[in-house]
N, C-alpha and C positions, 0 to 999 in steps of 0.2 A: 504494500500500500504506500503510495507516495504522498507528499505533503498536500498536493492539490485535492486528493480524495479525502484526506482528513479534514481539510477546511470545508469541503462540500458537506460532509456529515455534520459538522458543527453548525453550518449555515442552515441545514435542514431542521436540526433540533430547535434552533432559534426561530425559524419560520413557524414551527408548530406551537409556539408560545402565544398566549393572549395576554395583553397588558390590561390590568385592572387597577383601580384606586382602592387602597385599604387604609382605614383609619386605625392607627395604633397609639397606645399610650406612649408618651414621649420617653418615659423611663424604660419601657420595654424595648423601644427602638434603640435606645442608647446601649442597652445590654446586648442586643443583637449585633450592633455595629462593632462591639468589642470582639466579636467572633469572626466577622467577615465584612468585606466591603460590598457584598452583594446580599442584602437582607432578603431579597426575593427568593434566593436559593434556600435559605434557612426556612422560610415560611413554606415553600413548596415541599421540602423534605418532611417537615413536621406534619403537613396536611396528608401527605402520602402515608406516613406511619400511622396517623390517627385513623384514616380510612381503612387501613389493613388491620387495625387493632393491635399493632406491634407494641404500642406504648401502654403499659398498665397504668390505670388511673391511680393517682396518689393524692387524694384530698381527704378532708375530714370525714366524709361520708363513706369512703371505701376502706378506711383503715380498721383493723381489728384492735380493739383496745387491749393493752397489755396490763394485766392486773399485777400489782405488787403485793406479795404476801405480807400480811400483818403479823409481827412476831407475837408469840403467846404472851398472856398477861404476866407481868413481872419482869419481862425482858426489854421493856421500853428504856431507851436511853434518855432519861429526863435530865 
């Protein structure tokens, strides 16, 4: 494969993209920009993972509470 074919493949992938406007929290965008100069790539990968179900949810409603055992009476560290 020569350089011309590689460029054509990249051009084809770019042509398949659709540009949209997305409103993001400014702090979130700042965090993304620390990762890459192309925030659209991060957003695209995150959406693909979310649609495939690759990323397990980790929020207050999906966590199993961890119970801490209470020591028997008389063993409290007062």
